[in-house]
C-alpha positions in Angstrom: 0.0 0.0 0.0 1.4 3.4 -1.0 2.2 5.9 1.8 0.2 8.6 0.1 -2.1 9.0 -2.9 -1.0 11.1 -5.9 -3.9 12.9 -7.5 -4.0 15.0 -10.7 -6.4 17.9 -10.7 -6.5 21.1 -12.8 -6.1 24.4 -11.1 -8.7 27.0 -11.9 -6.2 29.8 -12.4 -2.5 30.3 -12.4 -1.1 31.8 -9.2 0.7 35.1 -9.9 4.4 35.3 -10.3 6.3 36.6 -7.3 8.2 39.8 -8.0 9.9 40.2 -4.6 12.9 42.4 -4.5 15.0 39.9 -2.5 15.5 36.1 -2.4 14.5 33.2 -0.2 16.8 32.5 2.8 17.3 29.5 5.0 17.9 28.8 8.7 19.7 25.5 8.6 19.3 24.5 12.2 19.5 25.5 15.9 16.1 27.1 16.0 14.4 24.7 18.4 12.7 21.3 18.5 12.2 20.0 15.0 11.7 16.2 15.3 10.8 15.7 11.6 13.5 18.0 10.2 11.0 20.4 8.5 13.0 22.9 6.3 13.0 26.5 7.6 13.0 29.0 4.7 12.0 32.7 5.0 11.7 36.0 3.3 12.7 39.2 5.1 12.3 42.4 3.0 15.1 45.0 3.0 13.0 47.3 5.0 11.3 45.5 7.9 8.6 47.2 10.0 9.2 47.8 13.7 7.8 44.8 15.5 6.9 43.2 12.2 4.0 40.8 11.5 4.8 37.2 10.5 3.0 35.1 7.9 3.7 31.4 7.8 2.9 30.2 4.2 2.7 26.5 3.7 3.1 24.7 0.4 1.0 21.9 -1.3 2.2 18.3 -1.7 5.1 17.8 -4.1 5.6 21.6 -3.8 8.4 23.3 -1.9 9.2 26.4 0.1 10.8 27.8 -3.1 7.7 27.0 -5.2 5.3 28.7 -2.8 7.7 31.7 -2.5 7.9 32.0 -6.3 4.2 31.2 -7.0 2.5 33.5 -4.5 2.6 37.2 -3.8 3.2 37.2 0.0 6.9 38.0 -0.4 6.2 40.7 -3.0 3.7 42.4 -0.6 6.2 42.0 2.2 8.4 44.5 0.4 5.6 47.1 0.7 4.2 46.3 4.2 7.4 45.2 6.0 6.3 41.9 7.4 8.3 38.6 7.3 7.3 35.3 5.7 8.3 31.8 6.8 8.0 29.1 4.2 8.2 25.6 5.8 9.5 22.9 3.5 8.2 19.3 3.9 11.0 16.8 4.7 9.3 13.9 2.8 10.0 12.6 -0.7 6.4 13.3 -1.8 6.6 16.7 -0.1 3.4 16.2 1.9 3.1 17.5 5.4 2.3 15.4 8.5 -1.3 16.2 9.2 -2.4 12.8 10.5 -0.2 11.6 13.3 -1.0 12.0 17.0 2.3 13.9 17.4 1.5 16.6 15.0 -2.1 16.8 16.2 -1.1 17.7 19.7 0.6 20.7 21.3 4.3 20.1 21.8 3.7 16.5 20.8 6.2 16.4 18.0 5.6 16.0 14.3 5.8 18.7 11.6 3.7 21.1 13.6 6.3 21.3 16.4 9.0 22.1 14.0 7.0 24.9 12.5 6.1 26.2 15.9 9.8 26.4 16.7 10.4 28.5 13.6 7.8 31.0 14.9 9.3 31.2 18.3 12.7 31.7 16.7 11.3 34.6 14.6 9.8 36.2 17.6 13.0 35.9 19.7 15.5 36.6 17.0 13.9 39.0 14.5 11.6 41.0 16.9 8.4 39.7 15.3 5.3 40.9 17.2 4.0 37.8 18.9 0.5 39.4 18.7 0.6 39.5 14.9 1.4 36.0 13.7 -0.7 34.4 10.9 -0.8 31.1 9.0 -2.0 30.2 5.5 -1.5 27.4 3.0 -2.8 25.6 -0.1 -4.1 22.0 -0.1 -1.7 20.0 2.0 -0.6 23.4 3.3 -4.2 24.3 4.0 -4.5 21.0 5.9 -1.4 22.0 7.9 -2.9 25.5 8.4 -5.8 23.8 10.2 -3.3 21.6 12.2 -1.3 24.6 13.3 -4.4 26.6 14.3 -5.6 23.6 16.4 -2.3 22.4 17.9 -0.8 25.8 18.5 -3.7 28.3 19.0 -1.4 30.4 21.3 0.9 31.3 18.4 -1.6 32.6 15.9 -4.2 35.4 15.5 -5.7 34.3 12.2 -5.5 31.7 9.5 -6.5 31.3 5.9 -6.8 27.8 4.4 -7.2 27.2 0.6 -8.8 23.9 -0.3 -8.1 21.9 2.9 -9.9 19.7 5.4 -10.8 20.1 9.1 -8.3 19.6 11.9 -7.9 15.9 12.6 -9.9 14.8 9.5 -6.9 12.9 8.2 -6.0 11.5 11.7 -4.8 7.9 11.5 -1.8 5.7 10.7 -1.8 6.5 6.9 -0.9 9.9 5.5 -3.7 9.5 3.0 -7.3 9.3 4.3 -9.8 8.4 1.5 -12.9 8.9 3.6 -11.9 12.4 4.5 -10.6 13.3 1.1 -13.8 12.1 -0.6 -15.9 14.2 1.8 -17.3 11.2 3.6 -16.2 12.2 7.1 -18.9 14.1 8.8 -19.1 15.1 12.5 -21.2 17.5 14.5 -19.7 20.9 15.2 -19.3 19.8 18.9 -17.4 16.7 17.8 -15.1 18.6 15.6 -14.6 21.3 18.2 -13.8 18.7 20.8 -11.0 17.3 18.6 -9.4 20.8 18.4 -9.7 21.4 22.1 -8.2 18.0 22.9 -5.1 19.0 21.0 -4.1 21.4 23.8 -5.7 20.2 27.0 -6.4 22.9 29.5 -5.8 25.8 27.1 -8.2 28.6 27.6 -6.5 31.5 25.8 -7.4 33.2 22.5 -7.7 31.1 19.4 -7.1 32.3 15.8 -9.8 33.6 13.5 -10.4 31.2 10.6 -11.0 31.8 6.9 -11.6 28.9 4.6 -11.8 28.6 0.8 -13.0 25.7 -1.3 -14.1 25.0 -4.9 -17.4 23.3 -5.6 -15.8 21.2 -8.4 -12.9 19.9 -6.2 -12.4 16.1 -6.8 -9.2 15.8 -4.8 -10.4 17.1 -1.4 -14.1 17.1 -2.0 -16.3 20.1 -1.4 -18.1 18.5 1.5 -15.0 19.3 3.6 -15.8 23.0 3.3 -18.9 22.7 5.5 -17.1 20.4 7.9 -14.4 23.1 8.3 -17.1 25.7 9.0 -18.7 23.3 11.5 -15.4 22.9 13.3 -14.2 26.4 13.6 -17.6 28.0 14.4 -17.8 25.6 17.3 -14.3 26.3 18.4 -14.9 30.1 18.2 -18.3 30.1 19.7 -20.4 30.9 16.6 -23.5 29.5 15.1 -23.2 27.5 11.9 -25.9 29.7 10.4 -24.2 32.4 8.4 -24.5 36.0 9.7 -24.1 37.4 6.2 -24.1 35.9 2.7 -22.7 37.9 -0.3 -22.8 36.6 -3.8 -20.0 37.3 -6.4 -17.5 38.3 -3.6 -14.7 38.8 -4.2 -15.3 37.8 -7.9 -18.0 36.3 -10.1 -19.0 32.8 -9.0 -17.7 33.2 -5.4 -20.0 33.2 -2.4 -18.7 34.8 0.8 -20.3 33.9 4.1 -19.5 35.1 7.6 -20.1 33.6 11.0 -19.8 36.5 13.4 -16.6 38.3 12.8 -14.2 35.4 13.5 -15.1 32.8 10.8 -15.2 33.6 7.1 -15.8 31.3 4.2 -15.5 31.5 0.4 -17.2 29.0 -1.8 -15.9 29.1 -5.4 -18.5 27.8 -7.9 -17.1 25.5 -10.6 -13.5 25.8 -9.2 -11.6 22.6 -8.8 -8.5 21.8 -6.8 -7.3 24.3 -5.7 -8.8 27.8 -5.2 -6.3 30.4 -6.3 -4.6 32.3 -3.5 -6.1 35.8 -2.8 -3.2 37.5 -1.0 -4.8 40.9 -0.7 -7.8 39.5 1.1 -5.6 37.5 3.4 -3.7 40.7 4.3 -6.9 42.4 5.2 -8.1 39.4 7.2 -4.7 39.4 9.1 -5.0 43.1 9.8 -1.8 43.9 7.9 -3.8 46.2 5.5 -7.0 48.1 6.0 -10.4 46.7 4.8 -10.9 43.7 6.9 -13.9 42.8 9.0 -15.0 44.9 12.0 -13.0 42.9 14.5 -9.8 43.7 12.7 -8.1 47.0 11.9 -4.8 47.6 10.2 -2.1 47.0 12.8 -4.6 45.8 15.4 -6.0 42.3 15.8 -8.9 41.3 17.9 -9.5 37.6 18.5 -11.8 35.8 20.9 -11.1 33.2 23.5 -13.8 30.5 23.9 -13.9 28.3 27.0 -16.3 25.4 27.0 -17.7 24.5 30.3 -20.5 22.2 31.5 -22.7 25.3 31.9 -22.1 26.7 28.5 -19.6 28.7 26.4 -18.0 32.0 27.3 -16.4 34.3 24.7 -14.0 37.1 25.7 -12.4 39.6 23.2 -8.6 39.9 23.3 -7.1 42.9 21.6 -3.4 43.6 20.7 -2.1 46.6 18.9 1.1 47.3 17.0 1.1 49.9 14.2 3.4 49.2 11.3 6.4 51.6 11.1 9.6 51.2 9.1 13.2 51.0 10.4 16.6 50.7 9.0 17.1 48.1 6.3 18.0 44.6 7.5 20.2 42.4 5.4 20.1 38.6 5.2 22.4 35.9 4.2 22.4 32.5 2.4 20.2 33.3 -0.6 18.3 30.4 -2.1 18.2 30.6 -5.9 16.4 28.6 -8.6 17.1 28.1 -12.3 13.7 26.8 -13.1 11.5 28.9 -15.3 8.2 27.0 -15.0 7.3 24.2 -12.7 4.2 22.0 -12.7 3.6 20.5 -9.3 1.2 17.7 -8.7 -0.1 17.2 -5.2 -1.5 14.8 -2.6 -3.8 17.3 -2.0 -1.9 19.8 -4.1 -3.5 19.5 -7.5 -1.7 20.7 -10.6 0.0 24.1 -10.1 1.8 26.0 -12.8 4.4 28.4 -11.3 6.5 30.9 -13.1 9.7 31.7 -11.3 11.2 35.2 -10.8 
């Protein structure tokens, strides 16, 4: 039996070419616990904001840190807004992330999630990243890992954006491919999903990250049914009803339906889009509070999240607010540039789909 399932799917649109001024860098070791040896790559613009925000951007299966750096606009936008981007790199031959083991699905339990958490702690301690402005996003296997990081390490993140993924713990089991989950056949109540998230970090009662999920209705790799299951999970975790507060058609573009659940859960359903939904970096930056235009609980440079504590008597939600306006400082230089000679790469993913990427 194969260790993972390779699936070919057509991407609905080509992700834009990165035009970042600098290059990808690497931290080769010594940054903390990293039991699975996940690669630590990052982009730091020449002018970094004082107390910069941090985005953790996680690639799809058979992708790489370099591919996600080259194929998305997070680094390009970092040149303008002064934040730092970490690009974890899967250590496996198939380049899938560990989203199924009990180690990765628990706080400080090991697995890929602990290695990524160590990268974040290093960035806070070494680069002066604002611990109150750390965000995570990813595509497919990276979206699955986004759910994992939000569940296993809620203390590290203020918001997340997951493109064509599955709920936290949906892939749980001995195999790194879960057909029932991938095919949209794993269905749980919101409470059951929420309990899985809460069990990842027993006793934790602090703030949890706001969640934004994206999914295409024509996805035949990680089927569309997973979209509602993610909504069920995170509305429960964040103390919201599964009934949408608002529904907006053709937002942010034709064929997309945008639903909100309070202020802390947002969802985008993309009609006719397969695997995967194209990355919408500008919306992510608004959701993260790095740029203006986000929902009412987020302002540029200020993030408000909620902490939800479930007790026998009910659920209590308390707003937590942190502020840190973006300002620029002296340029910071970096070392060990990572270069590529590839002009175009077609990556096929476990949950990664087919992604055409044009290099710098």
